[in-house]
DRENTI-375499 format. One record per residue (C-alpha): residue number from 1; x negated, y negated, z. Coordinates in steps of 0.2 Angstrom, whole numbers, plus 5000, padded with zeros to 4 digits. Each point is the difference from the previous one (the first is absolute). Last residue first. Layout:
 loke   xx   yy   zz
  NUM    X    Y    Z
...
end
This chain:
 loke   xx   yy   zz
  338 5038 5283 5125
  337 5019 5001 5003
  336 5001 4982 5005
  335 4996 4996 4982
  334 5017 5005 4993
  333 5010 4990 5014
  332 4988 4986 4998
  331 5004 4999 4981
  330 5019 5001 5002
  329 4999 4986 5013
  328 4990 4989 4988
  327 5012 5003 4986
  326 5014 4994 5011
  325 4991 4985 5005
  324 4996 4995 4982
  323 5018 5003 4994
  322 5007 4989 5014
  321 4988 4986 4996
  320 4990 4993 5014
  319 5001 4983 5007
  318 4988 4990 5012
  317 4998 4995 5018
  316 4986 4990 5006
  315 5013 4990 5011
  314 4989 4996 5015
  313 5004 5013 5013
  312 4994 5017 4994
  311 4987 4993 4988
  310 4988 4996 5013
  309 4998 5017 5008
  308 4995 5008 4983
  307 4989 4985 4993
  306 4987 4999 5014
  305 4997 5018 5002
  304 4999 5002 4981
  303 4988 4986 4999
  302 4988 5009 5012
  301 4998 5015 4989
  300 4986 4994 4989
  299 4991 4991 5015
  298 5001 5014 5012
  297 4992 5013 4988
  296 4986 4988 4994
  295 4995 4996 5018
  294 5001 5017 5006
  293 4990 5007 4986
  292 4986 4987 5001
  291 4998 5003 5019
  290 4999 5019 4996
  289 4986 4998 4988
  288 4998 4983 4992
  287 5000 4982 5005
  286 4988 4996 4993
  285 4989 5002 4985
  284 5008 5008 4992
  283 5017 5009 4999
  282 5000 5019 5001
  281 5011 5001 5016
  280 5012 4986 4995
  279 5003 5008 4983
  278 5004 5016 5008
  277 5012 4992 5012
  276 5008 4991 4986
  275 5005 5016 4991
  274 5012 5001 5014
  273 5011 4990 4989
  272 5004 5016 4990
  271 5012 5005 5014
  270 5000 5018 5008
  269 4992 5016 4995
  268 4982 5002 4992
  267 4995 5005 4983
  266 5004 4984 4991
  265 4989 4990 5012
  264 4985 5010 4994
  263 5002 4994 4982
  262 5002 4982 5007
  261 4984 5003 5010
  260 4990 5005 4985
  259 5007 4986 4989
  258 4995 4987 5013
  257 4983 5008 5004
  256 4996 5000 4981
  255 5005 4982 4998
  254 4988 4995 5014
  253 5007 4993 5017
  252 4997 4984 5009
  251 4991 4993 4984
  250 5012 4985 4998
  249 5005 5006 4983
  248 5005 5017 5008
  247 5010 4995 5015
  246 5012 4986 4995
  245 5004 5005 4982
  244 5001 5018 5005
  243 5013 4996 5014
  242 5011 4990 4988
  241 4999 5013 4986
  240 5004 5015 5012
  239 5015 4992 5009
  238 5012 5006 4986
  237 4996 5018 5003
  236 5006 4999 5018
  235 5018 4994 4998
  234 5009 4988 4989
  233 4998 4983 5007
  232 4983 4993 5005
  231 4999 4983 5008
  230 4999 5002 5019
  229 4990 5017 5001
  228 4987 4994 4987
  227 4999 4983 5009
  226 4996 5008 5016
  225 4987 5011 4992
  224 4991 4985 4992
  223 5002 4989 5016
  222 4993 5013 5012
  221 4986 5003 4988
  220 4995 4982 4999
  219 5001 4998 5019
  218 4989 5015 5002
  217 4988 4993 4987
  216 4998 4983 5008
  215 4997 4984 4991
  214 5012 4989 5010
  213 5008 4985 4991
  212 5005 5010 4984
  211 5006 5015 5010
  210 5009 4988 5012
  209 5010 4993 4986
  208 5004 5017 4993
  207 5006 5006 5017
  206 5011 4985 5004
  205 5013 5003 4986
  204 5004 5018 5001
  203 4997 5001 5019
  202 5012 4986 5003
  201 5013 5008 4988
  200 5001 5016 5010
  199 4998 4992 5017
  198 5015 4989 4997
  197 5010 5015 4995
  196 4995 5009 5016
  195 5004 4985 5011
  194 5017 4999 4992
  193 5004 5018 5003
  192 4994 4998 5019
  191 5012 4985 5002
  190 5014 5009 4992
  189 4998 5015 5011
  188 4995 5017 4995
  187 5010 5016 5003
  186 5004 5005 4982
  185 5017 5001 4994
  184 4999 5003 4981
  183 5005 4986 4989
  182 5016 5001 4990
  181 4998 5001 4981
  180 5008 4988 4988
  179 5007 5008 4985
  178 4995 4999 4982
  177 5007 4998 4983
  176 4993 4983 4995
  175 4982 5005 4997
  174 4987 4986 4998
  173 4987 5004 4986
  172 4998 4983 4991
  171 4998 4986 5014
  170 4994 5011 5014
  169 4988 5010 4989
  168 4992 4984 4993
  167 4998 4994 5018
  166 4992 5016 5006
  165 4988 5000 4985
  164 4995 4982 5004
  163 4997 5005 5018
  162 4991 5016 4997
  161 4989 4992 4986
  160 4996 4986 5013
  159 4994 5012 5013
  158 4989 5009 4987
  157 4993 4983 4995
  156 4996 4996 5018
  155 4991 5017 5002
  154 4988 4997 4985
  153 4999 5011 4984
  152 5002 4986 4987
  151 5000 5009 4983
  150 5006 5016 5007
  149 5014 4994 5011
  148 5006 4988 4986
  147 5000 5015 4987
  146 5009 5011 5012
  145 5014 4987 5004
  144 5002 4997 4981
  143 5002 5019 4997
  142 5012 5002 5014
  141 5011 4985 4996
  140 5000 5006 4981
  139 5006 5018 5006
  138 5014 4992 5010
  137 5006 4990 4986
  136 4998 5013 4987
  135 5009 5014 5009
  134 4994 5011 5014
  133 4986 4994 5011
  132 5006 5008 5016
  131 5002 5019 4997
  130 4988 5003 4986
  129 4987 4988 5007
  128 5001 5008 5017
  127 4997 5017 4993
  126 4986 4994 4989
  125 4991 4991 5014
  124 5002 5016 5011
  123 4994 5011 4987
  122 4985 4989 4996
  121 4996 4999 5019
  120 5001 5019 5002
  119 4989 5003 4985
  118 4987 4988 5006
  117 5000 5007 5017
  116 4998 5018 4993
  115 4985 4995 4990
  114 4992 4992 5016
  113 5004 5016 5010
  112 4990 5010 4987
  111 4986 4988 5000
  110 4999 5003 5019
  109 4999 5018 4997
  108 4986 4997 4987
  107 4989 4989 5012
  106 4990 4988 4989
  105 5006 4983 5006
  104 5006 5008 5016
  103 4982 5001 5007
  102 5005 5009 5016
  101 4997 4998 5018
  100 5013 4986 5002
   99 5014 5011 4992
   98 5002 5009 5017
   97 5004 4984 5009
   96 5012 4995 4986
   95 5009 5017 5000
   94 5001 4999 5019
   93 5008 4982 4999
   92 5012 5007 4987
   91 5006 5014 5011
   90 5002 4988 5015
   89 5011 4988 4989
   88 5010 5015 4994
   87 5004 5006 5018
   86 5001 4982 5006
   85 5014 4994 4990
   84 5016 5009 5004
   83 4997 5002 5019
   82 4993 4982 5001
   81 5014 4992 4990
   80 5014 5009 5010
   79 4991 4996 5016
   78 5000 4981 4996
   77 5018 5001 4995
   76 5004 5008 5016
   75 4991 4987 5009
   74 5010 4987 4992
   73 5016 5008 5005
   72 5003 5018 5003
   71 5012 5007 4987
   70 5003 4985 4989
   69 4982 4995 5001
   68 4995 5018 4995
   67 5012 5000 4986
   66 4993 4983 4994
   65 4982 5007 5001
   64 5005 5016 4990
   63 5008 4989 4986
   62 4985 4988 5000
   61 4988 5015 4997
   60 5011 5006 4985
   59 5001 4983 4993
   58 4981 4995 5001
   57 4999 4981 4998
   56 5012 4987 4993
   55 5018 5000 5005
   54 5014 5005 4988
   53 4995 5018 5001
   52 5001 4999 5019
   51 5018 4993 4998
   50 5005 5014 4989
   49 4993 5013 5011
   48 5009 4992 5015
   47 5017 4999 4991
   46 4998 5019 4994
   45 4996 5005 5018
   44 5015 4989 5007
   43 5012 5008 4988
   42 4994 5018 5003
   41 5001 4999 5019
   40 4986 4996 5013
   39 4991 5009 5014
   38 5009 5016 4994
   37 4985 5011 5005
   36 5001 5013 4986
   35 5010 4992 4986
   34 4995 4982 5002
   33 4983 4999 5008
   32 4992 5016 4995
   31 5008 5004 4983
   30 5001 4981 4995
   29 4982 4997 5005
   28 4994 5015 4990
   27 5009 4993 4985
   26 4994 4983 5003
   25 4982 5007 5000
   24 5003 5009 4984
   23 5004 4983 4992
   22 4985 4992 5008
   21 4987 5013 4994
   20 4999 5018 5000
   19 4994 5007 5017
   18 5008 4997 5016
   17 4994 5014 5012
   16 4988 4992 5012
   15 5008 4983 5000
   14 5017 5008 5002
   13 4994 5009 5016
   12 4993 4984 5006
   11 5016 4991 4997
   10 5010 5013 5010
    9 4988 5000 5015
    8 4998 4981 5001
    7 5019 4997 4999
    6 5003 5012 5014
    5 4986 4992 5010
    4 5009 4983 4998
    3 5017 5008 5004
    2 4994 5008 5016
    1 4992 4983 5005
end
């Protein structure tokens, strides 16, 4: 119990002070968990970060959850998530509550937040494109994928694009100079890991079917946010198009509300995925308010809780180039001084 409370205390302090996005979060984690408390060493931390960037979902939050699990079991992982997530989630819920009394279509300060949101999204897209879509082949794949997503903006097409792009990457961009990484020791049995993995895929496949059969907005919201957390690679900014496609055209949230909330999400510490708590609060007609926030927040982070314990015992190992790993360690050392 003392370890569980310790994880909650440390993660809450990080949740209140971790400004600057996922890369900065990893620097804060390195300073607190590796250098100060020595809960894990440099190699395990680098391996853990590499794994979480390989998995879908919010990478920095998953690193924190995994460290909590390693330190104090599944309850430790839950406490690590609560401490790191709730401060920003509550702040965005309060913002959404205050916003209810304003006509945001004509509020100048909200318009300023919307402009900031557009600029931040554009910068994030350009940054990812300059790093990932390098060379003619990768640029062509990115452009074709974007065109397909824009021409047929449906969730199934988005999933198909991800699968096809993954297969193309596996065929043409495999690296030979890599080393196998040893999994971190995490106190979870093989049976438990298998159950978590099965739940991840069961939710992913069953929720869309139930959504078609049962016309309920609460179920539809849970499906949308769960799918966003389960299929998005690359961090918080990448989840925006998927969320926007699900919440704005359906009428749950107006485009002005969406952009205003995203602008506010840039001003709070913690993971960007807590933007879901804002969207759940302002959604219409129901569920909304605190119930909507809780539903959206749990749904978008649930895939991380299923994937992290499950990967430890069933061979979801991967390779990481030595130079990339060395570069990451140097980067976290620099960021840890923030």
